[in-house]
N, C-alpha and C positions, 0 to 999 in steps of 0.2 A: 319299943316299935312305933308306939303308938303317938309317943312322946317325940321320937327322931321324926316323925311327920308334921307335928305340929308345927314343931321348929319351924322347919323348911317351908312350911307352907306361910309361916310367918316371918320368916326372913325371907322371900321371895313375893311378899303380896304385894308388894307395886307394883313387881313384874306382872303376876296376873291381871292385876285388874285392867295394867295397859293393853295387855292383851287381849282381856275383853273388849275394852274399848275399840281396840282396832279391828276387830271381828265383826263386834256392830256395826263398826264404819264399813266396813269394805261390803258387808255381806247387805246391808241396809244400801250403800251407794248403788249394788248390786239390781237390789226389788227396783231402785226408784230406775234405772235402767231400762229391765225389763219392763215398764208400766212404760218411758219412754215410747220402747217399742213395738208395744202394742203384742208384746209376746203373751198371750192370756190361753187361760187355761178353760176349757169347757167340759162338764162331766161327762166320759166314755169310758168305760170300763176295760174297753181295748186303745185308750190313747185315741192319738188321728186328730183331733180338733184343736192342738196347737197353731197359734197365729205365729212362726218363728220369720226372723228378718233375713234379709235376701242373698245380706252378706254368707250367712249359713246356708240357706239353700245353693247358693252361689258356689262352695265349695264341692258340693256335690255333682251339681251339674258340670264343673269342671271336667269329670269322668265319662259322662254321656255324649254321644256320637247322634249327629244326624242318621236318621232312615232307622234308627236301633229301635226293637221293641221293646219296652219299657212295662212291669211288674211293678204297681207301687201296693204295699200290705197294707193296712189299715190306715188309708187312706184320710179318713175323717171324713165328714159332711160337707166341708165346704172347699176339699179338693184347692186346699193354699198350693200347694208343691206340685201340682198339677199346671194350673196359671203359669206360674213361676215358668216351669219348663216348657212349656210352650209356645211362651214368649221368646224363648232363645233357641230353642232346637225345633227341628223337622223331624219328630219322633211320632210313634204309637204308642200309646199309653193304654195298658188294663189296670182298673183300680181298684181295689175291692177293701171293705170295710163290714163293720158286724152290723152297722148301722144302714139307714138310706141316705142320701145328697136330701138335704136342706137347700144346698141352692143351686138353682138350676147351672149347667154350664153346658152346652153346646158345641160342640167339637166333632167334625166326623175322625178326627185323630184320638179318641177318649173313647175307651169303653168301661164301664160301671157295671161292678157285680155285686152282691151282697156275700160275703164269706166271712166265717169266723174262721180267723186264720189259727185256731186251737186244733182244728179239727183238718184231715189231709184231704188235701185236695189236689188234681193235676189238669190245668188248661190243655184246652185242644194241639197247643206247638211251645216247644220250650223258649224262652225269650230272651234277650240278649244282656238285659240289666234286670237286676231284681233290686229293691228300696224298702227300706222302712224307716221311719223317723220316729224317734221319742215312743217307741212301742213296746218294746220287750222287757219293760221294768214294769207292764202292766197285766202282766201276762202269767198264769199257773202252767201253763204246757208249754215251756220255753224251747222243750225240744223241737213238740211238733210245726213249730213256727220253723225253726231251721233247715228241718226234714223237707216242708214244704219249698222254701227258698230251694234247696238241694234240688230238687223234683222236677219243680220250673224251669231252671236254669241252663243255660247252653253248655257243653265242655269250654273252660274259656270262657265263660260268662263274670260277668261282674256286679258283686253285691255291695254296695253302699248303705249302711245301716249309723243310725248315731244312739249313744248309750249316755245313760246321767253315770257319771262317775263316783262309785259310794266313797273314792280315798281320796277325792277331790279336796283340796289345798280348804275349802270350807266346812266340808264334815269333817277333815282331821281334828280340826281346830273346836268344833261341835263336840266329837267324842274326847278330847281332851278336856275340855270345861264342864265335860259330865251332862251332856244333851244329847240326845236322840238327832242322830241326822236328819233335818228336814226332807230329804228326800225320799226314805225310805218310812214308810206309813205302819201303826200297826194296828190300825182300828181302820175301818170301812163307816165307821159314823162321824168319831171327830180327827182330823187332819194333826191335831201340833200337842196330841200323844207325848211330852216329853220332852219336845222341842225349843221349849223355851222363846225367848223374845226373837232366835232366831226362824221360827215356826208362823209366830205372828208378824215379820215383817214380811216374810217371802209368801203367807198363806193369811192376811189377816182376817179372813170370813171362816176359815177353820174348815173349810170345806175339803173334803176328801178326793184325791184325785186319781186313788186305787194305785200307787205306787208299790206294789207289793214284792218286787222281785230289787235286790242291789248286787250291783256287777264292779269290780275292781276294773282296771283295765288288764290285769293279767289273768280275770276270768273270764272275762268275754274273748281275748286272744285263743287261751286254750281250748276254748268252745268251741269256736269261730275252724281252728283247726281241726279238732275231732270230729266236726261235720263238715270235712272235705273241703276250707277256705283255706287257702296261702294270700296271708293278708299282704297289702301293696302300699298303701300307704294309709298314715291316720295323721288325723288334724285335732290338735285339743282345741276346743272353743269356748269361751265365757264371753257373756254378751254384752261385757263391760270392757273388758283386757283383750281384746281380739288380737292385737298384734303379739302378746306376750304368750300366752298360756298356747297359742298353734304351736311353740316350740317346747312344750310343759305336758305333754298331754297326759303324763300317771298323775296330775295334778290339775286338771281341768275339771272346770265343772260339768262337763259333754264332750266324746270324743264324737268323732266321726270316723269311720272304719271302712276303708276301701280293699275290699279281698277278690283274689280269684277263683272260681268255683276248677277243684283238679277231678281228674277222673278216679274215683276207686268204685273197687268190684264192678269194672266195666261201665260203671254209669247204667244198670239195669235196674235206677228205679228202686234203689239199694234198702231206700227206707219208706217203702209203702208198705211195708207187713207191719213196722216199730208203731207205738203209741197207742 
């Protein structure tokens, strides 16, 4: 068997080398594009401090209407989504994060509260829309996060979330070449264990960003369904290949998922006693 594998590798060496070169070019190009777009990662164990480009937020904002009440979970200390949203819509936003706000933002339409999303909580009234972006991969208690979404959202209300894709085209090629996918860390000390050149390109400072959960598109779809959400729209997103990956969500590095809360157990805050 070993001889067969060796002969196969030797006969396809050029192809593997070309593939490796292509991957390096693609991912390095993506990395450069991220830098150009100023998508920066700030250390925060529950995510939230990504500076994401307007086109990304635009896909989410398209599903939000004037005069709605939005709950944004894991908003980060710079309120980047809130700034974009309030420039486009006349809405009320309740934002929460485990850390306090670093950059003051005065608005009568914005309320901020310090809240750990891995602990169950309820607002005084249910909201029309719940959002979270680049959050769920940072936390351990993902079930409680979705319980909080369900408990604070009106029946028929909208959940808009973004989730990195463990089965993206980049991660698949990394695994094919024997590397740890750079979006899923194995250490809280060094980010790039096992990621090779791809980790160095995407995270040259080797600084952990606390990506402790990995979701394929199939996994997050099943999990949302389990917790009472009906998916209505999925956008594949790539900061470099925006137009292409929009139509190939299963291969995109990030998926933006829009879903609707359905009535389960007569909406009697059915998850409050769990977790």
